[in-house]
N, C-alpha and C positions, 0 to 999 in steps of 0.2 A: 394886163398880159398874167399869164399862169404860167406856171414854172413844173415841168414834168421827174418825176426821178424812178428810174425800175433799174432793178437789178436783176442779176444771176450766180449765183454762189458756184453755180455748175459751168460755167461759161458760155452759157445761152445767148446770145444775142438776143434771138428773135423774141424769149420772153421776157429778158430785160426792156424791150421796145413796143412790148405789149401794152396795146391803150393808147398808144404817142400818135395823133394824126394832127396834120399841119403843124410841122414845128417850123420856128423861124431861125432856130438857132439851138446848136445839139454840142456838147463836149462829151467825150467816152473818157472812160477810164477802165482800161483792162488789165489781162494779165501779161506777164513777159511773153510765155507760149502763141498765147493765140491774136498778139496784139497787132497785128499788120493782117492776120486774115477780118481780123473785127473793122479794124478802118475801111478795107475793101466792100465789106459786107454792107457797111452801113450806108459808105457812099452810093450803093448801088439801090438802098431799100428807100435809100430820102435823097436822089441824084440834086446837085445843084442847091441843097441847103448848105449854108453857112456853117461848120464844126471846126473844132480842134481837139486833140485825145494824147493822153500820155498814159503810161505804163505805172498805177499806182489805184489806191484802196479808194473807195468811195462810202459815203453813208446817209441816211436820214435818218429811222431811230434806230436802227442798229447799221453796224459795218458790216460791211464787205470785203472782207481780206484777200478775198480771192475770186475768180470768175471774173464778171464784167459790171460794168455798172454806166449809165446813162443820165446826164443833167439835160432838159432840153427846154426853152422857153417857148411859148406859143400865145398865140394872139396878138393884142396890137402892140408888136415889138417889130424892130427893124435892125440889120443887124450886117456885121462882114467880118471875113475871116482869111487870115492871109498868112504868109511865116515869113522871119528875116533868118537868112540863113549865113553861116560861115559867124557864128558870133563869137567862136573863141578868139579869131584874129580882127575881123572887118565886122563889128556890129551893126556900124553906119549904112553899109554899103546897100540894103533892100529896105532905108528908109521912108524912100518916097512911095514905098507901097503902103503904109500903115498913112500918111497924110491923106495919098489920094483917096485911099478908104474912109479916113475921117471927114472927109469934103462929101463921100458917098452918102454916109448913115445922118451927115449932120446933128446940128444941137452942139448940147455943149457939156460942161460939166456938172450943169442941173438936171440933165434927164441922159449922159450916156454914160458907163462905163467901159472900161478897158479889161477884159480876161485874159491871164496867157497862162499858157504852159509851157515852163522852160527847161532844155538839156542840162545846163550850166555856162556858168560863167555870169550868173545870175546880177553881181554888180553893174559890169559893165552894160549889159541888156536892159537895165532899167533904168541907167541913166542915159543909154539914147535915144529907150522908149519915152522917157518922160521926156524929154526933150521936145519931140512931137506934140505930145499928150498936151504938157502945161500950156500952150496954146492957147487952148479952149478949155484950160483948168478941167480936165478930161481926168478923175482918178482911176488908178491899178489897183487890180487884186489879183493874186496869183500863187504859184509855185512852182516847183522843181519837181517832174518826173522821175520814175527809175531807169535807169539803163540808158542812161543818154539819147533816148527815140523821143520824138512827138510827130504829130500829125497836126495838118490842115485842110480840111476840102478833100479827102481821100486818099493822098497822099505821104508816106511815114518821111521823116526827116530824121538826121544827125545833126548835132551841131547848130540847132537853130531856137528859137523861140516860136511857138505860135500863140498867135495874139488874136480874140476877137472882139469886137466892139459893139456893143449891143446897146439901143437905145429905146427907152420905155416912155413912148406914147400917153402914157396913165397917169404919167407922174414925175415925181424927183428919183434919184440914187442918189446911192451916201453911201462912202466904206468908211471900214472902221476897223483898228488894231486893237487887239487885246493880250495884256501885259500882265498876268500872273505872279513876276516877280520884282522885288526892290533891292534898294543895294543894302549889301551886310555889312554893318559896323563901317568903316570909315576909310576902307581898304580901296586906294587907287595908285593905279599904276599909270606908267608908259613904257610902250610896249618899243621891243627894238627884238633885234637879231632876226627879224620874220623872211620869210618867205611866202613872198604873194601868189605865186602861181602854185604852190602847193599847201595855200593856208597856215602854214609852219607860224608857229609865235615863239619864238626863239628866249627871248628873257621879257623880265618885268621888273621895274626900277633896277636894269643891271645884273637881277639876279635871273638863274637859270629855271623856266616859268613853271616846271616840273615840279622844282623844289619851292615855289613861292607858294603852289597852289597844296601841296603837302604840306607846309610847316603849318598851315593858317586850317587846315580842315581833318592832318593828322588820318589820311588814308596813304593804303598801300597804292602801288602803279595801278593793281587791277580793279580798286575800288575807284580809282579818276571817271574811269566811263562809266560806270552809273551815277554816282555821286553829283556829276554834271544835270543829272534832272531834278536837285537839290538847289545846287550851287553853280549854275552856269556864271561867264562872264558878261558884263554887260557894256557895248562902245557908246560913249557919248555922241550923239548926231545932232547939234544944234541942243532944243532943249528937248530932247528924245534920248531913250536909252534904246537902243538895238542888241538885241539878247545872242552872244555866240556861245556855241556848245561846242565841247570837246569831242573829238572825236576820237585820239588816237594818243599811246603816249608816244613820242618819234625819241629816245635819247633822252636828253635832259630837257627837250622841249616839248611841246604840246603842239598836234595837229588837229583845226579846228574846222567847223564845216563851213564857215564865212572868211570873207578875207579879212587879215589886221594886216595894217602897216606901220613900219617904222613911226615913232612918236606919235600912234593913236592913244588917245586917253582911255581907259579900260576899268571898269569897277567888277569887283565881285559881288554878286546877287545871291538873294538866297530866296527859296519859294515862300510866299505869301498865303495868306488863307483864300484859294483859289474857289473855292463857291461863294464866297463873298464876291469876288472880283464879276464873277459869271454873272450874276443876279443883277450888280450894279451895271453890266454892259446889255444886259437883255434890259432894265429899265432905263436905261437911256437911249435904247433904241425906241421904246415902247415913247417915250416922251417928244421925240424927233420926228418919228410916223407912228402916230397913232392910228393911221390904213397902213398894213404891209400888205403885199403882193406874194411875195419871194423873198428869200433868202438865200445865198450863197455863201459857202465858208473856207477856207481852208484852214486846215489843222495841223498841226507840226505831228511828225512821228513820234517825236520826244513825249509831245503832251497826248499822244494818245497811247503811250507806253506807260505817262505819268498815271493819267485818271485811270487807265485797264487794273495797275497794279493796288490804287488806291478804291478799288472798286467801285468808279465814279464814273465810269465813260456811260454807261447806261442811262443811270440819272441827268447826266450831262447833256447827253443827245433827247433826252424828254424834255429838259428846261430848254432848253435852244427851241421846241418843237411848238412851246406854249407861244413862242412870235408868230406862229403861223407855218407855210410851205417853207421846208429846210432842208436844206441836203448841203451835199457837200463834199470833201477832197482830201485825202490824206496826204502833205508833201513832206517832201527832202529839203526844204527850206520856203518861207512863203515871203510875199511882195506884196509891201503896202506903198503905192508911190514910186516912187524912186528908191525904197529902202529897201533891201534885202537883209531877215532877219530869221534867227531861229528860235524855237520852243514860243511859237507863239499862233494866235488866230488872227488871221483877219478875214473881211465878211463883205459883204456889198449888200444894202437890203433897197427892195424896189417898193419904190409908193404904191 
């Protein structure tokens, strides 16, 4: 298989698609104003080719903050794309679509990956999708798009998740998740007074969440929103830690970018040596896959902002490019199997 990447900062889809022929699966990442027009134009250009799309930024060796980007797989690949609708209230309603597509594509977790773009309610969506995927040990990589819209096969949807099942007939696939944070000291908390619907974290160990965060880090209300780049929360998930970013201050509470529930165990995290972590991720991929045909990744918007502030983003993309054909998407939340995380990178590697 081969991976194609094309982009146009002016939003010219024809320019972004220049050189693409016989695609087997397409991912569209467009801007808010042109998204719906691009979805229709893409379907006209490649009718019947499985596709998913969202509003967001894309990258290869540079980030396309505006305009349009296209990632496509060609060659010895088979794929199916579809959508689960009404995910805020009934994410399981359309699960038979996914089960039928799994039968159509065939294969197993060894050679099949599920890629998704979601409009929201990510945690429930991932639990639903994973219930079907785990029957064949298929991994998932994806993220949240902007403006609550996604597309599948030439149609735009709201309150939905668009997914693509991609089978690599040339070899294996494997999903990875990268975390550049570690626990800060021995700070650990029990969450309470949460509002699941609005992602509100009210209290930590019985004290107002904002006060706890400020007392430890000595920051003002305004500084909290940027300090989350260095010190997000971490939610224990078995032996793993899912990063929880702070979105805004709500009175004495904190609004987050992912759901926190009463009695969840949280820890305070701090930024580690991200350059060393990235090098180790690349080294691990090379050990697992001496031969690589493509890498597709999802990087969090906050990681993008952090790396850009540190003058590291271009270097990061050059380092990832050393793996081979690497392209990706800047998300508002990252998906890794059944986990919805913040400030992380997830990716799939194709042999």
